[in-house]
N, C-alpha and C positions, 0 to 999 in steps of 0.2 A: 668330773664331767660338769660342763658349764650348765648353769640353771637357764631354763627356757622362761622367758618373760611372756606368759600367756596373755597378759593385759595388752602389752604392745603388739603381740601377734594378732590378737583379735581385732585391734583397732586398725591394723594394716589391711587385714582381710575385708573390713567394712569399707575402708576408703577405696580399695580396688573394685568392690562390687559397685560402689557409687559412681566411680569414674568410667567404668566400662560401658554403661548404657549411652553416656553422652558421647563417647568416642564412636561407638556404633552408629548412633544417630547422626553425627557429623558425616560419617562415611556414606551413610544411606542418602543423605541430602545430596552429597557431591555425585554419587553415582546416579541419583534421580535426575540431577540437572544435565549430566552427560547424556542420559538416555533420551530426555526430552529433545535436546539439541540434535542427537542422532536421528530421531524419528522425524524432526522437522526438516533436516537437511535431505532426508531420503524421500520426502513427499514429492510425488510426481502425479499431477492431475490427470495426465494423459493415460496413466495405467491404474487409476483408481476406479474400482467397480461401482463405488457410490456416486460418482460424478458423471453426469451427462455432458458430453462434449459437443459443442456447436462450432462449426467452422467460421461462420460470417454472420454477424448481427449488427444491424445498423440502429444505433440508439440516438442519432442526431436529429434535431428538428429539420424539416424539409427545407426551410428557407436559409439554413446555415450550411447545407451540404457543399455548395459551390465553393465557398471560402475554404473549407477543409480540403477540397479536391486540389485547389491551387497549391495549398501549403504541403499537402502530401506529395505532390510531384516535386516540390523543392527538396523535401526531406530525401526522396529517393535519389536525388542527384548528388547529394553530399557524400564525401568519402566515409566509409564505415569505421574509420579510426578517429573521426573528429571528436575532440573534446573541447568544452568551453564552460565558463562560469555562468551560472543561471542569470537570466535576465531579470531586472526588477522594474523597468519602465512600463507605463501603460501602452498597450499595443494600439497602433493606429492602422486602419485599413481603408480602402476605397469604399465610398458609399454606394457604388453601383453593383455590389457583389450579389444582390438578390435577383437572379435572373432564372429563366426556366431551365431545367436540366432533365436528364433521363437516367440519372443514377439509381441504383437499387436502394431501397429503403423498406423499412417495416414499421407499422404503427404499434407493434407489440414491443414496447421497451422493457425488456426483462430485468434490467438492472437499474431502472429508474422507477421511482414510486412516490406516493404522496405523503408517506411517513415512514418512520424507522421500522425495520423488520422485527418480528417477534423474537425475543431473546437477545436482541442487540444490547450491548453494554455501553452506557454513556461514558464518553471520555471527557468532553468539555462542551460548554455551552458558549464559548467565546472563541471559537476557531475562526481564522480568516484564511481565505484562499486567493491565490493568484494563478496565472497560467504561464506555460512555457511551450515552445514548439521548435521547429527547424532542426538545427544541428544539436540543440540541447537534449533532444529525445534519443539520439543515438548512443549506443553502448551503455545502457543503464548499469549503475554500479552493482546492482543485485544480480544481473544476468550472467549467462554463460556465453554470450555473444552469438546465440543461435536464433535470437528473436529480437527485432528492432521494433519498438513502439511506433505508432503513427499518430498524427493529430486526432484520428478517430478513436484511439484507444482510451480506456478508462484506467489511467495510471497516475501515480502521484510520486512526488519527491519530498524528502524531509530533511531537516537540519540536524545538526549534531546534538542539540539539546532534547530531541524528541525521544520518547520511550517506545515509539513504534519500530518494527523491524522488517527486514525484507520479507515479502510475501504476505504481510498482514493486509487484511481486507478491512477498510474503513468506510462506513456509510456517512455521507455528509448531507445535512438537511438544512434547508432554509425555511423556517417556519411560516413567515409571512407569504411566501410563494407556494407553500405546501408541496415542496419538491425535495426529493432525495436521490442521490446517486451513489453508487457503489464503485469505489476505486481500490486498486491494488498498489501497495507500496513497492516500487522497483528501483528507485534511484535516490541519490543524495542531492540536496539543494544547498549550494554554497551561500545563497542569499537568505535562507530561512533562519533567522537568528533566535527565534523563540519556539517552544513547542507548539504554540497556537498557530504557527504559519505552515500551511501545506500548499505546494505548488502542484498544479494540475495540468493534464493535457487539455487541449482545447475543447474536445468533445465533452469532457466531464465538467469543465468550467462553465460552458454554455448552458448546462442543465440548471445551474444555480443562479447565474447572473441575470438580472431583469434587463440590463442594458447591453447585453451581448458582450463581445470581446472587448469593446471600448471601454467598459466599465473598469477593467484592469484588476480590481479587487472586490471581494465580497466579504463583509464582516458579520459578526454575530451568527456564524454557522455552528449548528450543533453536530458534534461528531460522535460516532458510535462504533465500537469494535465488533467485528463479526468473526465467525469461525474461519479457519482456513479452507474448508471444503464447501465452495460455492457451487451450486448446481441449479440450473444448467450453467455450464462453463463455457463462455464464448472466447475462442482463441484469439480473435482480432482485438478483443477488448483487454484481455488479461495476460496473454501470452502462455507459456508453459512452465516447465520446471526452472527454478531459479538456482544458480550456483551457490548464492549466499543466503538461501532460505533460512529464516530464523535468526540471522545475524544482523548487526547494524550495517547499513549501506556505505559507511564512511570509515 
């Protein structure tokens, strides 16, 4: 009968015991990541009992509403399958846009504030924002084709180098203006070449710009990450469930 090498056997058992926890740990991490992605993909604000749904909220300053009305009409006339590269030029518009109007509006700007929300996590103090509109708004990369943003929405597009994902809520603040606006990531931005660049819908951009849309860019913006459950949830500002929730938009 062959002799049993008890020393070698004991050493093998020790190695097996050491290796097993790391293997289990790796599996647990993988399963945990999958579970997080699954929960994120299943997130539906319209069926979440913790979220108050509002159908229509006007967060735009009164003297800018007419400009958005005109642009919103143009967006509605475009084909639903239109795609285009993001604009990068400064927008120019007529100087006679400020006229009287009878549009609905509210002074209670629920997603605009003078400072970041409690618990908001700082992302950057050197963000810069631009704005996009018209056909660029249609068919956002994160969406399921059931909702089209409008110039009045509070949405944003990001580039390939950004760490943000579809459905993320970001609070953008201009400290010298003491103004913050909350936006939801819904699209990809072909012209956003750095993580610092975020492209905004018109209404969101106008909350931060001191010179209106003609300003084109706002620099030195502070950005903060918020949780995915924003309440109250305004459908016309943020839309509903996203097909690519929790994934990159590109």
